N, CA, C and O atoms as a GROMACS GRO file, in nm:
protein
  236
    1MET      N    1  -0.997  -5.399   5.954
    1MET     CA    2  -0.964  -5.265   5.996
    1MET      C    3  -1.090  -5.180   6.009
    1MET      O    4  -1.099  -5.101   6.102
    2GLY      N    5  -1.186  -5.193   5.922
    2GLY     CA    6  -1.310  -5.119   5.934
    2GLY      C    7  -1.302  -4.977   5.881
    2GLY      O    8  -1.203  -4.937   5.820
    3LEU      N    9  -1.408  -4.901   5.906
    3LEU     CA   10  -1.420  -4.765   5.852
    3LEU      C   11  -1.362  -4.656   5.941
    3LEU      O   12  -1.335  -4.546   5.893
    4ILE      N   13  -1.341  -4.683   6.069
    4ILE     CA   14  -1.300  -4.579   6.163
    4ILE      C   15  -1.174  -4.504   6.118
    4ILE      O   16  -1.176  -4.381   6.121
    5PRO      N   17  -1.067  -4.570   6.077
    5PRO     CA   18  -0.948  -4.493   6.035
    5PRO      C   19  -0.977  -4.401   5.917
    5PRO      O   20  -0.919  -4.293   5.908
    6TYR      N   21  -1.064  -4.442   5.827
    6TYR     CA   22  -1.098  -4.360   5.710
    6TYR      C   23  -1.185  -4.241   5.752
    6TYR      O   24  -1.170  -4.132   5.698
    7LEU      N   25  -1.274  -4.261   5.847
    7LEU     CA   26  -1.355  -4.151   5.899
    7LEU      C   27  -1.265  -4.048   5.969
    7LEU      O   28  -1.281  -3.928   5.951
    8GLU      N   29  -1.170  -4.097   6.048
    8GLU     CA   30  -1.078  -4.006   6.116
    8GLU      C   31  -0.993  -3.928   6.016
    8GLU      O   32  -0.971  -3.808   6.033
    9GLU      N   33  -0.946  -3.996   5.912
    9GLU     CA   34  -0.867  -3.929   5.808
    9GLU      C   35  -0.950  -3.821   5.739
    9GLU      O   36  -0.900  -3.712   5.710
   10CYS      N   37  -1.075  -3.849   5.714
   10CYS     CA   38  -1.165  -3.754   5.650
   10CYS      C   39  -1.186  -3.631   5.740
   10CYS      O   40  -1.182  -3.518   5.692
   11MET      N   41  -1.207  -3.654   5.869
   11MET     CA   42  -1.230  -3.542   5.961
   11MET      C   43  -1.106  -3.455   5.976
   11MET      O   44  -1.118  -3.335   6.000
   12ASP      N   45  -0.989  -3.514   5.961
   12ASP     CA   46  -0.864  -3.438   5.972
   12ASP      C   47  -0.827  -3.365   5.844
   12ASP      O   48  -0.761  -3.262   5.846
   13GLY      N   49  -0.871  -3.421   5.730
   13GLY     CA   50  -0.829  -3.364   5.603
   13GLY      C   51  -0.945  -3.335   5.511
   13GLY      O   52  -1.015  -3.235   5.527
   14GLY      N   53  -0.965  -3.421   5.416
   14GLY     CA   54  -1.070  -3.399   5.317
   14GLY      C   55  -1.131  -3.530   5.272
   14GLY      O   56  -1.153  -3.620   5.352
   15GLU      N   57  -1.157  -3.540   5.144
   15GLU     CA   58  -1.224  -3.656   5.088
   15GLU      C   59  -1.136  -3.780   5.095
   15GLU      O   60  -1.014  -3.773   5.081
   16VAL      N   61  -1.201  -3.896   5.117
   16VAL     CA   62  -1.131  -4.023   5.126
   16VAL      C   63  -1.212  -4.127   5.049
   16VAL      O   64  -1.334  -4.134   5.062
   17THR      N   65  -1.143  -4.209   4.970
   17THR     CA   66  -1.205  -4.325   4.908
   17THR      C   67  -1.137  -4.448   4.966
   17THR      O   68  -1.015  -4.461   4.958
   18THR      N   69  -1.216  -4.537   5.024
   18THR     CA   70  -1.159  -4.656   5.087
   18THR      C   71  -1.125  -4.762   4.982
   18THR      O   72  -1.182  -4.762   4.873
   19PRO      N   73  -1.034  -4.850   5.016
   19PRO     CA   74  -1.017  -4.968   4.931
   19PRO      C   75  -1.137  -5.060   4.953
   19PRO      O   76  -1.224  -5.029   5.034
   20LEU      N   77  -1.143  -5.171   4.882
   20LEU     CA   78  -1.252  -5.265   4.905
   20LEU      C   79  -1.247  -5.316   5.048
   20LEU      O   80  -1.142  -5.359   5.096
   21LEU      N   81  -1.361  -5.310   5.115
   21LEU     CA   82  -1.373  -5.357   5.253
   21LEU      C   83  -1.466  -5.478   5.256
   21LEU      O   84  -1.552  -5.492   5.169
   22PHE      N   85  -1.448  -5.565   5.353
   22PHE     CA   86  -1.527  -5.685   5.366
   22PHE      C   87  -1.643  -5.661   5.460
   22PHE      O   88  -1.625  -5.603   5.567
   23CYS      N   89  -1.761  -5.704   5.422
   23CYS     CA   90  -1.882  -5.690   5.505
   23CYS      C   91  -1.938  -5.829   5.532
   23CYS      O   92  -1.953  -5.909   5.439
   24GLU      N   93  -1.969  -5.858   5.655
   24GLU     CA   94  -2.023  -5.988   5.694
   24GLU      C   95  -2.168  -5.971   5.742
   24GLU      O   96  -2.192  -5.969   5.863
   25PRO      N   97  -2.264  -5.959   5.648
   25PRO     CA   98  -2.403  -5.936   5.688
   25PRO      C   99  -2.467  -6.056   5.756
   25PRO      O  100  -2.576  -6.043   5.812
   26THR      N  101  -2.403  -6.174   5.752
   26THR     CA  102  -2.461  -6.290   5.819
   26THR      C  103  -2.466  -6.271   5.970
   26THR      O  104  -2.534  -6.347   6.039
   27LEU      N  105  -2.394  -6.171   6.021
   27LEU     CA  106  -2.407  -6.140   6.163
   27LEU      C  107  -2.545  -6.084   6.194
   27LEU      O  108  -2.590  -6.090   6.309
   28VAL      N  109  -2.614  -6.031   6.092
   28VAL     CA  110  -2.747  -5.976   6.108
   28VAL      C  111  -2.853  -6.070   6.050
   28VAL      O  112  -2.957  -6.093   6.112
   29ARG      N  113  -2.826  -6.123   5.931
   29ARG     CA  114  -2.920  -6.212   5.862
   29ARG      C  115  -2.847  -6.337   5.816
   29ARG      O  116  -2.747  -6.328   5.745
   30ALA      N  117  -2.896  -6.451   5.854
   30ALA     CA  118  -2.830  -6.577   5.820
   30ALA      C  119  -2.840  -6.611   5.671
   30ALA      O  120  -2.759  -6.689   5.620
   31ASP      N  121  -2.938  -6.555   5.601
   31ASP     CA  122  -2.960  -6.591   5.461
   31ASP      C  123  -2.890  -6.496   5.363
   31ASP      O  124  -2.926  -6.492   5.245
   32THR      N  125  -2.793  -6.422   5.409
   32THR     CA  126  -2.723  -6.324   5.325
   32THR      C  127  -2.576  -6.362   5.311
   32THR      O  128  -2.513  -6.406   5.407
   33GLU      N  129  -2.521  -6.344   5.191
   33GLU     CA  130  -2.381  -6.376   5.165
   33GLU      C  131  -2.290  -6.259   5.201
   33GLU      O  132  -2.334  -6.144   5.211
   34SER      N  133  -2.163  -6.289   5.221
   34SER     CA  134  -2.062  -6.186   5.247
   34SER      C  135  -2.046  -6.098   5.124
   34SER      O  136  -2.068  -6.142   5.011
   35ARG      N  137  -2.008  -5.973   5.147
   35ARG     CA  138  -1.992  -5.878   5.036
   35ARG      C  139  -1.868  -5.793   5.058
   35ARG      O  140  -1.814  -5.785   5.168
   36ARG      N  141  -1.825  -5.730   4.950
   36ARG     CA  142  -1.718  -5.631   4.956
   36ARG      C  143  -1.776  -5.499   4.907
   36ARG      O  144  -1.864  -5.497   4.821
   37PHE      N  145  -1.727  -5.389   4.962
   37PHE     CA  146  -1.773  -5.258   4.920
   37PHE      C  147  -1.661  -5.157   4.939
   37PHE      O  148  -1.567  -5.182   5.014
   38SER      N  149  -1.673  -5.045   4.873
   38SER     CA  150  -1.584  -4.932   4.900
   38SER      C  151  -1.673  -4.813   4.932
   38SER      O  152  -1.793  -4.814   4.905
   39ALA      N  153  -1.614  -4.712   4.991
   39ALA     CA  154  -1.692  -4.594   5.030
   39ALA      C  155  -1.616  -4.467   4.992
   39ALA      O  156  -1.494  -4.461   4.998
   40PHE      N  157  -1.693  -4.368   4.954
   40PHE     CA  158  -1.641  -4.233   4.931
   40PHE      C  159  -1.690  -4.151   5.050
   40PHE      O  160  -1.810  -4.140   5.072
   41ILE      N  161  -1.597  -4.095   5.126
   41ILE     CA  162  -1.631  -4.025   5.250
   41ILE      C  163  -1.579  -3.882   5.241
   41ILE      O  164  -1.466  -3.858   5.199
   42TYR      N  165  -1.664  -3.787   5.279
   42TYR     CA  166  -1.618  -3.648   5.277
   42TYR      C  167  -1.677  -3.571   5.395
   42TYR      O  168  -1.787  -3.603   5.442
   43PRO      N  169  -1.604  -3.470   5.443
   43PRO     CA  170  -1.650  -3.391   5.556
   43PRO      C  171  -1.756  -3.289   5.513
   43PRO      O  172  -1.754  -3.237   5.402
   44VAL      N  173  -1.847  -3.262   5.604
   44VAL     CA  174  -1.947  -3.156   5.584
   44VAL      C  175  -1.910  -3.045   5.682
   44VAL      O  176  -1.910  -3.064   5.803
   45ARG      N  177  -1.880  -2.929   5.626
   45ARG     CA  178  -1.835  -2.816   5.709
   45ARG      C  179  -1.926  -2.695   5.691
   45ARG      O  180  -1.991  -2.680   5.588
   46ASP      N  181  -1.930  -2.608   5.792
   46ASP     CA  182  -2.006  -2.484   5.780
   46ASP      C  183  -1.920  -2.378   5.711
   46ASP      O  184  -1.808  -2.405   5.670
   47GLU      N  185  -1.975  -2.257   5.698
   47GLU     CA  186  -1.906  -2.150   5.628
   47GLU      C  187  -1.773  -2.112   5.693
   47GLU      O  188  -1.682  -2.064   5.626
   48ALA      N  189  -1.762  -2.135   5.824
   48ALA     CA  190  -1.640  -2.102   5.897
   48ALA      C  191  -1.537  -2.216   5.892
   48ALA      O  192  -1.427  -2.202   5.945
   49GLY      N  193  -1.573  -2.327   5.828
   49GLY     CA  194  -1.482  -2.440   5.817
   49GLY      C  195  -1.491  -2.541   5.931
   49GLY      O  196  -1.412  -2.635   5.938
   50ARG      N  197  -1.587  -2.520   6.021
   50ARG     CA  198  -1.604  -2.614   6.133
   50ARG      C  199  -1.671  -2.742   6.085
   50ARG      O  200  -1.764  -2.738   6.005
   51LEU      N  201  -1.623  -2.853   6.134
   51LEU     CA  202  -1.677  -2.982   6.096
   51LEU      C  203  -1.816  -3.001   6.156
   51LEU      O  204  -1.833  -2.994   6.278
   52LEU      N  205  -1.915  -3.026   6.070
   52LEU     CA  206  -2.051  -3.051   6.116
   52LEU      C  207  -2.082  -3.201   6.117
   52LEU      O  208  -2.161  -3.248   6.198
   53GLY      N  209  -2.018  -3.275   6.028
   53GLY     CA  210  -2.043  -3.418   6.018
   53GLY      C  211  -1.964  -3.476   5.902
   53GLY      O  212  -1.883  -3.409   5.839
   54VAL      N  213  -1.991  -3.603   5.876
   54VAL     CA  214  -1.925  -3.675   5.768
   54VAL      C  215  -2.032  -3.746   5.686
   54VAL      O  216  -2.122  -3.809   5.742
   55GLN      N  217  -2.022  -3.737   5.556
   55GLN     CA  218  -2.114  -3.804   5.464
   55GLN      C  219  -2.039  -3.918   5.398
   55GLN      O  220  -1.923  -3.902   5.360
   56ALA      N  221  -2.104  -4.034   5.383
   56ALA     CA  222  -2.040  -4.148   5.318
   56ALA      C  223  -2.133  -4.208   5.215
   56ALA      O  224  -2.254  -4.220   5.238
   57TRP      N  225  -2.078  -4.244   5.101
   57TRP     CA  226  -2.150  -4.313   4.994
   57TRP      C  227  -2.082  -4.447   4.971
   57TRP      O  228  -1.962  -4.452   4.947
   58SER      N  229  -2.157  -4.554   4.979
   58SER     CA  230  -2.097  -4.686   4.954
   58SER      C  231  -2.130  -4.733   4.814
   58SER      O  232  -2.232  -4.696   4.756
   59ARG      N  233  -2.042  -4.817   4.762
   59ARG     CA  234  -2.064  -4.874   4.630
   59ARG      C  235  -2.008  -5.013   4.625
   59ARG      O  236  -2.016  -5.080   4.522
   0.00000   0.00000   0.00000
């Protein structure tokens, strides 16, 4: 499923924590193993409440 639905949910509402997601880094480096991660995503808004961007922290 990827991160896109969680980013969209964040932009529409507020903070989102994803479930564990699968990452396949071997698409970039052959010597790296697959990993799982979760992300905490939140919107960055200006004083008027307009969306400026989205910040994500992975763990």
